[in-house]
C-alpha positions as CSV (number, residue, x, y, z in Angstrom):
1,M,18.7,-4.7,117.6
2,T,22.0,-4.2,115.6
3,K,22.2,-1.8,113.0
4,L,23.1,-4.5,110.6
5,L,20.0,-6.6,111.5
6,D,17.7,-3.6,111.1
7,E,19.4,-3.2,107.9
8,A,18.8,-6.6,107.1
9,L,14.9,-6.2,107.8
10,A,14.7,-3.5,105.7
11,A,16.1,-4.9,103.1
12,V,13.8,-7.9,103.8
13,R,10.5,-5.4,103.5
14,R,11.0,-4.5,100.2
15,L,10.8,-8.1,98.8
16,P,6.9,-10.0,98.1
17,A,5.7,-11.8,100.8
18,D,6.3,-15.2,100.1
19,A,10.1,-14.3,100.5
20,Q,9.8,-12.5,103.5
21,D,8.3,-15.7,105.2
22,E,10.9,-17.9,103.8
23,I,13.7,-15.4,105.5
24,A,11.6,-15.1,108.7
25,R,11.3,-19.1,108.8
26,A,15.1,-19.6,108.2
27,M,15.9,-16.6,111.2
28,L,13.2,-18.3,113.4
29,S,15.0,-21.3,112.9
30,L,18.6,-20.1,113.3
31,A,17.4,-18.4,116.4
32,A,15.6,-21.4,117.8
33,S,19.1,-23.8,117.6
34,D,21.9,-23.6,120.0
35,E,24.3,-24.1,117.7
36,V,24.2,-24.0,113.7
37,E,25.2,-27.0,112.2
38,A,27.7,-26.9,109.3
39,E,26.2,-28.2,106.0
40,P,28.9,-30.5,104.4
41,I,31.0,-29.3,101.4
42,D,31.0,-31.7,98.2
43,P,34.9,-32.9,98.0
44,E,34.6,-31.1,94.4
45,H,34.0,-27.8,95.9
46,L,36.5,-28.0,99.2
47,A,39.3,-26.2,97.6
48,D,37.4,-23.0,96.6
49,V,35.5,-23.4,99.9
50,L,39.2,-22.9,101.6
51,E,40.3,-20.3,99.4
52,S,37.2,-18.2,99.7
53,L,37.8,-18.6,103.5
54,A,41.6,-17.6,103.2
55,E,40.1,-14.4,101.3
56,A,38.2,-13.5,103.9
57,R,40.9,-13.5,106.6
58,R,42.9,-11.6,104.2
59,R,40.0,-9.3,104.6
60,E,39.7,-9.4,100.1
61,Y,36.0,-9.0,99.3
62,A,34.3,-8.6,96.1
63,T,33.7,-4.9,95.1
64,D,29.9,-3.8,95.0
65,A,30.4,-3.8,91.6
66,A,31.5,-7.2,91.5
67,V,28.7,-8.2,93.4
68,E,26.0,-5.9,91.2
69,A,27.3,-7.6,88.3
70,A,27.0,-10.9,90.0
71,F,23.0,-10.5,90.8
72,R,22.5,-8.9,87.6
73,R,23.0,-12.6,86.4
74,F,19.6,-13.6,88.3
75,D,16.4,-12.9,87.5
76,L,15.4,-11.6,90.4
């Protein structure tokens, strides 16, 4: 098992049981498929998706503080 997968599983273990089951179903589905199909992109969002991919290629990622601020907006 990779270190990243081990960290992800540790994070999932801290979630409620129903969230753990949802993630487990997604993982099993991904592991069972030979090729993950891409979801269609709404044409209205295409420019944002392309810009995000360009940022990733340039290794321009959100800071930890920005990610934490984004998650604080959700009631988790």
